[in-house]
N, C-alpha and C positions, 0 to 999 in steps of 0.2 A: 317494242317492237314497231309500235304506232310510228314512232322517231325515226326508226330504219326504214319503215316504209316511205316515210314522206321524203327522206334522203334519197332513197332509190329516184322516187318520182323527180326531186328537185334535179339529180345528176341527170335524167332524162329530157326534163323540158329546158335545161340549159344548153342544152344542144339545138334544140329548134332557133334561136335568132341565128346560129353560127350557119346552120345549113341554109337557113330561107337568106342571107345574106350573101354566102359563100358565090361569087360570082360564076365561079368554075363549075356549078351543077346545071343542069338541064333546066328549064322550067316546067313545074309539077304538071303532068296531064291532066286534062279536063276532067277525066273520070275520078281523080284523086277523092277519097271520101272525105265527108264535112268532118268538121272537130267534134272529137267525142265527149258525149256529157260524162265525163270520168274526173278524178283527181286530177290525172295528167292532163288533161283539157283544161279543166279550169285553171292549174296551177299554172299553164303556159299562156293563157288567155290573160293570167292579173300579171304576168310577168313583163307580158307583151304591152299591155295598156301603161302599167307603170312605166317601162321604156319610154316610150313617145310622151308622156306626161314631161319625163326629165329631157327629154331631149328638146321639147317645146320651152321647157323653163330656162335651159342652158343656149337659146340662140333667142336674138332681135327677133327674124320673121317668120312667124307659123307658115306661110305660103311656102318659104323655101325649106324648113323643115320636111314641110308634106312630099313635097319635088324628091326628097329623100326617101321617107318613106314610100311611097309611090314606086319609084324604081329600086329600091331595096327588095321590097317584096313582090314584086314582079305584078302589080294591081293592075296594070295596063300594058299595051304594047310598047317595046324598048322605045326611049327617047321622048315619051309625052311627057307633057308639062302638066302642072294644075293650071285648071283652067277655073274662072270666075265666072259663073251663072247670074246674073245679077237679077234679084226679085224686085219686080218695078211696079208692081202696084202695094207696096207698104210704106209707107211713112212713119217712123216714129221721130217728133221734134226732140229736140235735147233736154231732159227735164233739169233741176236744179243740182241733182247730183253729178249728171254729167258735164254741165258746164262749170262745177266745183273742179271734177275732175281735169277738163280741159282749162281751168283756170281764166275762162273768159264770162266777163259781163251777159248782161242779158240781151242787151242790142247786137252783138258781134254774132256775124253767121255763122252758124255750125250746119255742116252738110252732113246729110244721111247717107248710108248703103247700105245693104243687106244684099248678101252674095251665097251662094253655096258654092263650095270650092270641091269641084270634081276632078277625079283623075280615070283619066277614059270614060266609063258609064259609072265609076261609083263615086258617090256623093260623100266626101271623108268630112267635110265640115260644113257649118252653117255658122255665118258670121254677121253680128250686127256691128257697125262702124260710125260712130260719130268723129267728125273732121272738121278742121278749121283751115277754110280754104286758103287765108291769108297769109299762111306760114307754108305754103305749096308754090311751088311755080306755077305760071300759067299752062305751061304743057302738061304738068302733071295733072289740074284741073281740068283740062281739054279731055284729056285720056279719060279720066276717073268718071265724066259726064258723057263720055259719048263711046265707049269701050267696056267689056266684059274684061279687063287685064285684070288680075288681082293686085289689091290696092299694095300687097308689100314688095308686089316688082317694082310697082309704079313709083313707090318712095325710097326705094333701094340706095339712089345716091344720095338721098340726105344722112346716111350711117345711122337712122335713128337707133334711140337704146329703149329696151322693152322693160319696163318695170311691172310685174304680177302683180294683181291686187288679190286675186284669189284661184285656186286650182283645185276643182271637186271631182272625185270619182263618183260620177253618176251610176256606175253599176261595180258591185265587186263579185267576183265569181265564186269567190269563196269566202266566209262569213267571218266579223270581225272577231279575232282573237283564234282566228281556225290554227294559227301556230303555237298557241298556248292550250290547246287541247278543247278547245269550242266543237262542238258536233258538224262535223263535214256532210253535205248533202248526198245523199247515195247515188251512185251512178245509176242513169237511167236507160241506157242503152238506145237514147235516142240522138241525133246529134245536137250540139252546144248549139245554142241560139242566141246570141248577145243581142240586148234591146237595141231600138233605134239610136239611144243616146247613150254613151260610154264616160263622157269626160268633158267639163267645160272650164275653160279659164275666161277671168277676166282681166285686162292689160291696159296699159297708156303706153302712146309711144310718143318720145320727146327727142326735139332735137340734142346735137351734142351740148347747148349751153344747156340744156334743161327744160326748156319749155315744149309744154307736151299740147301736140296737135292732134292725136287719134286715141279714143277711147274704145275698147274692143269688148265685146262680149262673143268667146268662140264655143260652138257647141261641137262635139266631135261625134262623128256616128259608130255605129256598130259596124260599118264598111272597113275601118281599118285595120278588119282583121280579117277582111275578104278574103286572103289568100287559104288553098285549101291545105287540111291536116293531110301529113304523108305519112303513111301504114309505116311502122318502125321505128318512128322518129323518138 
């Protein structure tokens, strides 16, 4: 019986992305209810976080992936792109591990940039980025130094290759082993409240010839699920 119930929930949850991504559907009204803290709500949240995780793992630019995520899930008015809000009062000098990942010596300059990637008024990601200015163009370095343009958009002409070092789920809406009979959390009747951070990636960007030029730690927020639950979904 439990397997049949879960199968029914899976079928219902599987329709969630399709409805969210269907451009023919009108945007959900502002009064649409919050996600329910139920098996269906938790299963849908898990599926979507894993979908975002897979999209990030299969594309070289987190910025462009978040552009699509923002548009597909209508997290901001149509046409809005990801904006990088720089955090200018934080500095983290490159340590030995970062320099090893970037394959640079102790004397080579490594710049640091911390940003919050925002879709409209929703911060979707917080990113620490160490990069080698000598491997970028003068114009790219100028833009990075003087504007809030996202790093991924600035270096897009380099045709970077992304190598993910780790991808960690920071939030599990369902317990480990839920599909094998682990105890499921009871429905609370309250809205489902994702934590502030749900996913973290560590990655290196490299030029087409293999030289690494950027080391990243990207932490994705609960705002990636910031679109409303649609009744009857």
